[in-house]
C-alpha angles and dihedrals in degrees: 000000000000113000115240115238125195094200096084090047092051092045095049092042091053091048091050090051091052091049093049092044089053098044099045095075090047091050091047091051091050092049091049092051090056095051132091117240093256091054091049093051094045092047090225116173092200110070142136110253115238136179095213092112091056090046090054091043094056096036106107091209092060105030143020092217095119090056091046091051091052090049092050092051092049093047095045095044093043092049092048094051096045093044092050093050095048095039092049092053093044094048092046091051094049094047100042110028122076103249121177108254091240095054095042091047091050092048094048090045091052091050090050091046092053089049091053095051116099111252092238088070091072098046097087097048093042091049091053092045092050091050094047092048091046092236097115113134093023132110088244091066092051092048089052091057095043092053091062091048096050103033098079094052093047092047093053092047094050092042090064092048093049090049091056093057112089114244089223091074092058092045091051090053090051091050087055090056104270119136123223095269092050092048089052097048099035103034113020104035094051089052094053096046092126090057092047090050092049095046092045093049092050092048091049094048096045090049093044094054099039115123106167101064094040090052094047100040098043136050105176137040087264089085106009123115131214099273092056091042091054091052090054089069086076097088134179099265103017144024117224096217095170095053091043091054092045092050093046093050093047090049090060094061101072091045092050091048091051092050091048091049094047093047092052091046094050093049091049092049094048091048093051090048091052092049093048092047 
């Protein structure tokens, strides 16, 4: 007779609690976005679903949400691309070139120190830089701030992946006539695609959800992103709860798609690596 164990019950029960605890706010946001204002105020659980909040949200005459969505996509995608390029070169240099231990340690320590600093530390300098370069209230100013926030994380992630690739593969490519840049782009980068996908997904998500830099480096919809736009629904004499909920729920979709894409890409890369090995 198989002995009963309470450990699996406790483990699965805890996991179910975490799932429910995570999904309840999302479900509440979705339900709120499908309610009329009177149903939201009354707190009624019985209501007729409506898409009027989404219609108002995407109506250019009532909201700037379409422009904010475009800005958010530009900022997140631009940050992801620039961060991946710089982080790839930095991680490659640190893992392949013969740095003195003192200099490499100082550089890695500086990257870690920047990552540990609270983001508000950079607001003052970036505000002055944006003003002096005449890029205040543009997506370029927001991208500039997001690069500094995401670059340390991406560099550390890619550094580990570069370190796991044997140097003999790069040396063999150079023996066959490839230069260092070709060996990087044609040999090493394809082998660390899971790391690139993970670092890119994190950079995109962190940039997509950032509120602080977009609030501080912009003042009009010309450069604002979705998080700041959602906060603008809190007005002087009223709060547009329905549009806020609709905007918040819509803002989840690109991040979820990026996570789904990165997860599938990472699994595919690891599977190919295992088969080749």
